[in-house]
N, C-alpha and C positions, 0 to 999 in steps of 0.2 A: 504494499499499499504506500509506504514511504517513497519507494522508487517511482511509483506512478505519479505522485504529487510532484516530485522533482522533475520528471519528464514533462509533465503538463506546464510547470512554471518555465522550464527551458524553452519549450515550443512557443509559449506566449511571448517571452522576451525576444526570441528569434523572429517571430512574426511581426512584432512591433518594430524591431530594428530594420527588418526587410521592408516593411511598409514605409518607414521613414526614408530609407535609402532610395526606393523606387519613386516616391512622390516628388513633385516639384518643390523646390525650396530646401533650405538647410535643415538638418536633423540635429546638429550639434552646435552649442553656443558656449562661449567663454567670455569672461569680463575681467576688467581691472577696476577696483573700487576704492579710491582714496576717501578718507573721511576723518571724523572725530569720534571718539568713544568716551562716553560718560558712564562710570561705574561707581555708584554711591556718590561720594563727594569728590572723587578724583576724575581727571580728564586727561586725554592725550590723543596723539595721532594714531590712525590705524590704516591699514591697507589690506584689501581682501580680494577674493576672486570667487565668482560663481562659475561652475562648469556643469553643463547639463545636456541631456538629450530629450527629444520629443518622441516617446515611444509610439504614439499614434499621431500621424501627420495632420489629420483633420481636427485634432484637438490641441489647443494652445497650452497644454500642460507640459511642463518640463520637470524632470527629476534629475538629481545629481548631487553635487557637493558644494558646501559653503565653507570656504577657508579664509580665516582672518588672523592677522597679527596686530596686536595693539600694545602700546606702552603708555602707562598712566603715571602721572606725577601731578602736582607739587607736593612737597613735604615728605614724599616717600617714593618708592619705585615698585610698580607692579607690571609684569608682562603677562599677556593673555594670548593663547594660541587656540583657535577654534578649528575643529575638524568635524563638520556637521553634515549629516545627510539632509537634503533639502528638497522641497517641491515648490514650484511657483506656477501661477496661471497668468497669462497675458490676455486681457480683455480686448477683443478686436472691435474697435468702433469704426463703423463704416464711414468712408470719406474723410478719414482723419489719420494723420501720421502719429498722433499721440495714442499710446496704449497704456491704460492703467494696469498695474501689476499687483498681485497679492500673493504672498509666499509665507512659508513656515519652515523653520530650521530647528532641529532638536538633536542633541548629541553631546559628545564629550568635549570639554575644554580644559586646557592646562593653564593654571594660574601659578605664578611664581613671584614672591615678594610680599610686601605689606604696605598698607596705607589706606586712608579713607575708610577705616573700619574693617578692612579686609586683611587678613593674615593667612596666606595660603601658599603651599608648595605642594602641588599635586594635581590630580585629575578630579574635576567636578563636572557639572552638567550646565548646558546652556539651552535656553528656549527663546527663539526670536520670532516675532511676527514681523512681516515685511511688506507694508504698503508702500507703493511707489509708482513710478511712471517711466516709460521709455518713449523717445522720439526718434523716428527713422531718419537717419542722416545720409544714407547711401543704400545701395542694393543689399549689402550684408552688414551694415553697421548701424548702431543706435547709441544715443547718449540718454542719460536720465538720472534719476535720483531715488533713493530709498530713505525712509524714516524708520529704520529697524528699531524695535524696542522689545524688551522681554526681561528674562531672569537669568542671571549667571550666579550659580552657587548660592541661591537664596536671596541675592541682592538685585535691585532694579538696575537695568542698563538701557541706555539710549545711544543709538549709533547712526546719525545721519551720514549719508555718503553719496558721492557721485558715482555713476556707472558708465563705463565705456565698454560696449558690447560688440563682439564680432561673431557672426554666424558662419560656420564652416560646413 
């Protein structure tokens, strides 16, 4: 029974990837996302990347990874590294180059250092909600922004960021 479930999942994923590859348009997207990160009372610069695929071409749902590196200060030093599974949906507004985006990321994050009420060295969890937008700037490029917010290790976090997206 277990091998039947594994075979079914494998066939579903292969069918989704095959559908994406045969359909018109890109199936894979990657981004660079500079921004600021607020964690409790500390703030600092961050840079990240979303990497994702569209398993079903006719559906604007992407699944993939959300990777971020943030450094927090003043008064102390905290480094955060996110390695999060993610999913996001792009709403296609007819006759518009602007696409609202809504996403969710949840998974492990590594915190090292102390400050702003956080003392951590190790792995904890992060949960982000990701409302944002993308504007088509070329055949396979977009720019936009996210107002990510959520919880990191039990504390509130806010991470506004710019998005530079390439579809491959």
